[in-house]
C-alpha positions as CSV (number, residue, x, y, z in Angstrom):
1,M,0.0,0.0,0.0
2,S,2.7,2.5,0.9
3,E,4.5,2.0,-2.5
4,E,1.2,2.8,-4.2
5,I,1.0,6.1,-2.4
6,L,4.6,6.9,-3.2
7,F,4.0,6.1,-6.9
8,D,0.9,8.3,-7.0
9,C,2.8,11.2,-5.3
10,L,5.8,10.8,-7.6
11,H,3.6,10.8,-10.7
12,A,1.8,13.9,-9.5
13,E,5.1,15.7,-9.0
14,I,6.5,14.6,-12.3
15,V,3.3,16.0,-14.0
16,N,3.6,19.3,-12.1
17,Y,7.3,19.6,-13.0
18,C,6.8,18.8,-16.7
19,L,3.9,21.2,-17.0
20,D,5.0,24.0,-14.9
21,S,4.4,27.2,-16.9
22,N,7.8,28.6,-15.9
23,K,9.7,25.8,-17.5
24,E,10.1,24.7,-21.2
25,H,8.7,21.3,-20.6
26,D,5.5,19.8,-22.0
27,L,3.6,16.5,-22.5
28,A,6.3,15.2,-24.8
29,T,8.7,15.4,-21.8
30,L,6.3,13.6,-19.6
31,E,5.8,10.9,-22.3
32,Y,9.6,10.5,-22.7
33,I,10.0,10.0,-18.9
34,G,7.4,7.3,-19.2
35,F,9.2,5.8,-22.2
36,T,12.6,5.5,-20.4
37,T,10.8,4.1,-17.3
38,G,8.9,1.5,-19.3
39,Y,12.0,0.5,-21.3
40,R,13.9,-0.2,-18.1
41,L,11.0,-1.9,-16.2
42,I,10.2,-4.4,-18.9
43,E,13.9,-5.4,-19.0
44,R,13.8,-6.3,-15.4
45,L,10.5,-8.0,-15.6
46,T,11.4,-10.2,-18.6
47,R,15.1,-10.8,-17.9
48,E,14.6,-14.4,-16.8
49,G,11.7,-15.4,-19.0
50,S,11.7,-16.5,-22.6
51,R,10.8,-14.1,-25.5
52,F,7.3,-14.0,-26.7
53,K,6.3,-16.0,-29.7
54,D,4.3,-13.2,-31.5
55,E,3.0,-9.7,-31.2
56,L,-0.4,-10.7,-29.7
57,E,1.3,-12.7,-26.9
58,T,3.4,-9.6,-26.1
59,M,0.4,-7.4,-25.9
60,K,-1.4,-9.8,-23.6
61,F,1.7,-9.8,-21.4
62,I,1.6,-6.0,-21.3
63,C,-2.1,-6.0,-20.4
64,T,-1.7,-8.6,-17.6
65,D,1.7,-8.9,-15.9
66,F,3.1,-5.4,-16.8
67,W,-0.1,-3.5,-16.1
68,T,-0.5,-5.4,-12.8
69,L,3.0,-4.6,-11.8
70,I,2.4,-0.9,-12.3
71,Y,-1.3,-0.4,-11.5
72,K,-2.1,-3.4,-9.3
73,K,-4.8,-4.6,-11.7
74,Q,-5.2,-6.0,-15.2
75,V,-6.7,-3.9,-18.0
76,D,-10.4,-4.4,-18.5
77,N,-10.3,-5.1,-22.2
78,L,-7.9,-5.6,-25.0
79,R,-9.1,-5.5,-28.6
80,T,-7.3,-5.8,-31.9
81,N,-8.0,-5.5,-35.6
82,N,-5.3,-8.1,-36.3
83,H,-3.5,-5.5,-38.5
84,G,-1.3,-3.9,-35.9
85,M,-3.9,-1.8,-34.0
86,Y,-4.7,-2.6,-30.4
87,V,-7.0,-0.8,-28.0
88,V,-6.4,-1.3,-24.3
89,Q,-9.3,-0.2,-22.0
90,D,-9.0,0.6,-18.3
91,K,-12.4,1.6,-16.9
92,A,-10.9,2.9,-13.7
93,F,-7.5,4.2,-14.7
94,R,-5.5,4.9,-11.6
95,F,-4.4,8.4,-12.3
96,L,-7.9,9.5,-13.3
97,T,-9.8,8.0,-10.3
98,R,-9.1,11.0,-8.1
99,I,-10.3,13.6,-10.6
100,S,-14.0,14.7,-10.5
101,P,-16.0,13.6,-13.5
102,G,-17.1,16.4,-15.8
103,T,-16.4,18.1,-19.1
104,K,-14.1,20.8,-17.6
105,Q,-11.8,18.1,-16.1
106,L,-11.6,16.3,-19.4
107,E,-9.3,19.0,-20.7
108,H,-6.8,18.1,-17.9
109,A,-6.8,14.4,-18.7
110,P,-3.9,14.3,-21.2
111,K,-1.4,15.3,-18.6
112,F,-2.4,12.3,-16.4
113,V,-2.2,9.7,-19.2
114,A,0.9,10.9,-21.1
115,F,3.3,9.1,-18.8
116,T,1.5,5.8,-19.3
117,C,1.5,6.3,-23.1
118,G,5.3,6.5,-22.8
119,L,5.5,3.7,-20.3
120,V,3.7,1.3,-22.7
121,R,5.7,2.5,-25.8
122,G,9.0,2.1,-23.9
123,A,8.1,-1.4,-22.8
124,L,7.1,-2.5,-26.3
125,S,10.2,-0.9,-27.8
126,N,12.4,-3.0,-25.5
127,L,10.5,-6.1,-26.6
128,G,11.2,-5.3,-30.3
129,I,7.9,-3.7,-31.2
130,N,8.1,-0.1,-32.5
131,S,4.7,1.6,-31.8
132,T,2.8,4.8,-31.4
133,V,0.7,5.0,-28.2
134,T,-2.1,7.5,-27.7
135,A,-4.8,7.9,-25.1
136,E,-8.5,8.7,-25.3
137,V,-10.5,9.9,-22.3
138,Q,-14.2,10.3,-23.0
139,S,-15.4,10.0,-19.5
140,I,-13.4,10.1,-16.3
141,P,-12.0,7.7,-14.9
142,A,-12.1,5.4,-18.0
143,C,-9.3,5.6,-20.5
144,K,-8.5,3.8,-23.8
145,F,-4.9,3.5,-25.0
146,H,-4.6,3.1,-28.7
147,I,-1.4,1.2,-29.7
148,E,-0.5,1.3,-33.4
149,V,2.4,-1.0,-34.3
150,N,4.7,0.6,-36.8
151,R,5.8,-2.0,-39.3
152,N,8.8,-1.1,-41.5
């Protein structure tokens, strides 16, 4: 429990630091911090396991083990079009649960999900999947993360 509180406080301070109007930081900085964190975390989490057999298995791992490590719960839904597009749905996203629901608060949602977009992108990058991760918040505290695999 105490590590969860520490993580929430650390996330809040990172958001405040990156979006302080007196500094030249922005959502891209917040996403990059998430990217480097996810890249390192997944390396520790998968160091003793075998590599995944395919992209879908990797995504399932991100939605179960990785998400549980970070947010203490699995995602609520994972969907794919089987052409490199995945949608991860969390109906009670941890960083949005303390925000009052309402249309005015929706404009603040991007700053609370940017770190996680980077976290997922960094984890996937370390696992050999180059991707673009965006978030969609239509009603607080639900959030959908869109993962588009970049195939070159």
